[in-house]
N, C-alpha and C positions, 0 to 999 in steps of 0.2 A: 693868770692869764684866763683862766676858766671862770674866776669869782662872779663876773657879771651874768655868766650863763647858769650857775648853780647857786645862786644867793637865795633864790625862793625856796629851795630845797634845804639850805641852811637854816633858813628861817622858820621853815615848818618842822624840821626836826628839833630844833630847840623850844619851838612853842608846841610841839606833840599834836599838830594839826594835819588834815589831809589836803589835797589839792583844791577842795571843794569850797574851803573856806578863803574868802579873800584876804590879802594881806597889804597892810599899809606899809610903803617902804620897798615893795618887791623890786622896782627898778631904780633904786636910790642912787645907785653907783653910776648909772648910765650919764647922767648930765656932767661927770667929771672926765668921760673918757670919749664923748660924742659931740659932734659940731651942735652950736645951738639949734640951728636949722633942722639937723637930723633929728634931735631929741624931740622939737615940736612934732614933727613928723610922725615920729615914733609913737607919741603921746595920743596923737590923732587917730593913728591905725589901732592902737591897741583899746582904746576907749571906745571905739566903733565896732568892736569884737569882743563882746563878753562871752564868757563861758569857754575861752580857749584853755586846753589843758596846758599843765608845765611844760611838756614835750614842744607842743605847739609854740608855746611863748619862746623858749629856747630858740626855735627856729627863726622865729620873728626876729629876736634880739641879735642873732648871728647874723641874719641878713642886713640888719639896719647897722649893726658895727662894720661889717666888710665896706659897706657905702659911706659912712658917716664918721667913723673913729679916725 
């Protein structure tokens, strides 16, 4: 259940990077569990806010999943 929320942490742990390094595929699981419209809104929201911390991103993902999953 928590995989979409911790996926970036898993990828960072495997890659040995910190949250300052952008990750490709950080939100790869979301299209599978979120409506298409919700995912489009999520992508627009995230893209317009560079520099969010992993904790902030988790809160955003949680909010969008609550509304669009």
